[in-house]
C-alpha distance (Angstrom), angle and dihedral (degrees) to the residues before:
residue distance angle dihedral
X1 . . .
X2 3.72 . .
X3 3.74 125.5 .
X4 3.82 113.3 -115.7
X5 3.80 92.9 -139.4
X6 3.77 115.4 94.6
X7 3.79 105.7 -133.9
X8 3.80 93.7 -172.4
X9 3.79 93.2 73.1
X10 3.77 119.6 80.8
X11 3.76 120.9 -128.3
X12 3.77 102.8 -99.1
X13 3.77 123.1 -175.2
X14 3.78 110.3 -145.2
X15 3.78 114.2 -152.0
X16 3.74 114.3 -142.8
X17 3.79 113.1 -125.3
X18 3.75 117.7 -139.9
X19 3.77 124.8 -147.4
X20 3.80 110.2 -103.2
X21 3.79 90.6 -144.9
X22 3.80 92.9 53.4
X23 3.81 92.9 46.5
X24 3.80 95.3 45.5
X25 3.80 106.8 41.8
X26 3.83 92.5 -175.0
X27 3.80 94.4 72.5
X28 3.80 112.4 95.5
X29 3.78 125.5 -167.1
X30 3.79 108.1 -128.1
X31 3.79 126.0 172.4
X32 3.83 91.0 -144.6
X33 3.82 93.0 63.4
X34 3.79 97.3 82.1
X35 3.82 96.4 167.4
X36 3.80 90.2 57.2
X37 3.81 92.9 46.7
X38 3.82 91.7 51.7
X39 3.82 87.9 70.1
X40 3.80 88.0 67.4
X41 3.81 97.0 49.2
X42 3.79 126.9 79.6
X43 3.78 126.6 -124.3
X44 3.82 87.8 -91.1
X45 3.85 90.6 53.2
X46 3.81 93.1 -106.7
X47 3.80 121.2 142.1
X48 3.82 109.4 -99.7
X49 3.84 114.9 -122.2
X50 3.80 123.2 -114.5
X51 3.79 97.4 -106.4
X52 3.80 90.3 56.9
X53 3.80 99.5 41.3
X54 3.81 94.9 41.0
X55 3.80 98.7 -135.3
X56 3.80 128.1 132.8
X57 3.80 123.8 -106.4
X58 3.80 94.6 -100.9
X59 3.79 94.2 53.6
X60 3.82 92.5 40.5
X61 3.81 88.6 59.9
X62 3.81 90.4 48.9
X63 3.81 90.6 48.2
X64 3.80 91.8 49.9
X65 3.80 93.2 51.8
X66 3.82 91.6 45.2
X67 3.82 91.3 50.9
X68 3.80 91.2 47.5
X69 3.81 91.3 49.7
X70 3.80 90.9 48.5
X71 3.80 89.5 51.6
X72 3.80 92.0 52.5
X73 3.82 90.4 48.4
X74 3.86 88.4 50.2
X75 3.81 93.4 -117.2
X76 3.82 91.9 119.1
X77 3.81 127.8 31.1
X78 3.80 122.4 -111.7
X79 3.81 90.6 -143.7
X80 3.78 133.5 12.8
X81 3.79 117.3 -127.7
């Protein structure tokens, strides 16, 4: 009989990341604040996924709509050259 535990893997403690918007209620997501929204875009001007930015699903949706609105208003680029 084999043991179900995999002894090859090290015991790794995974720290849970908390959404910065949920922790700090004072931060508002606004499409006019382009310097703040650039933190959540990649070097190719793509929207950064949740697991990389560390925000919850609710605030990721708000970020995505704010970035898309800023792109339409020409505050953020659609693509980076």
